[in-house]
Structure formats: structure tokens, C-alpha cells
N, C-alpha and C positions, 0 to 999 in steps of 0.2 A: 504494500500500500504506500502510496506517495504521501509524505507528510510535509507540512510547511512549517518553517521556523516561526516561533512566536516570541514576543517580548514579555518575558515572565521570569521571576526568580525561582519558580517551581518547575515549570514546563519548558522543555527545549523545542519540541515540535508536536504538531497535532495533525492527524489524518482522519478522514471520515469516508466511509462507503455508504452512501445513502440508499443503495439498493438492498444492502444487508443489515442496515442500522448497526454498523460496526465502527466504533470509535477507537482509534489507536493513539495512545499518549506516550511520548518519550519524555522522561523526567530529566532534570539537570544532573541527577545522580547517575544517569546512564541506563536506568531501568526502563523497560518497555512493556506496556500493558495494552491489551485489547479488552474493551468493554462492549458487551452484547446488549443491544436493544435501545440505546439512546435515540430518541427521535431527532429529526432534522433540527428542530428548534433548540435542542440542547447544544448541538454543535455550533449553531449560529451564535447563540448567547455566550458560549464559552469563548468563541473567537473575538467577540466584541466586549467581553467583560473587562472592566478596569483592572480587576485582580483575578487573573486566571486561576491562581492557587486557591483563593477563597471560593470562587465559583465551583471549582473541582470538589473541594471539601463539602460544600453545601448541597450540590446538585448531582454529583456523579459518584463519588466515593460512597460505598455502602448502599447505593441505589440500584446498581446494575451488576449482573454476574460478569466476571472477568477472568482472564488468564494472564499470567506473567510470561512474556516471551523471552526476556533477557534480564538477568539480575545485575 
């Protein structure tokens, strides 16, 4: 999945597949996760959030199933 760099102290890049509702997040730590089921608006709101880390913690973490692809 193609990810785009983001301006965030928490996230390095974000990718989204709108046909599969699959959100891929690369963290500054190097960890890479895929989250299953976030609707399009979650991706849009994440990309425009003033604080992407805060948005992640409030709206994505513990809200969608995920897998860690890279530690």
C-alpha cells in the first residue's frame, strides 16, 4: 500500500485503501500497523487533524481490529 508522509510527532506516514477500508499507519518509532474497517471519513479526518496523534488515540486506537506488520 502506498503511504504518504504526514506532519506529526507520532505518525510518519498514512495509507488508506478505500475499497477494503484498510488503514495503514507507520509510526515514528518504525512500527507499522494495519487497521481493519475504518470508514473513509476516519481517514479524511485523520489527514486533516491538527494533532494526528490525538486523533489516533481518540478515534482509531482500541476502535478497530489491527495487525502489526513491523515492530
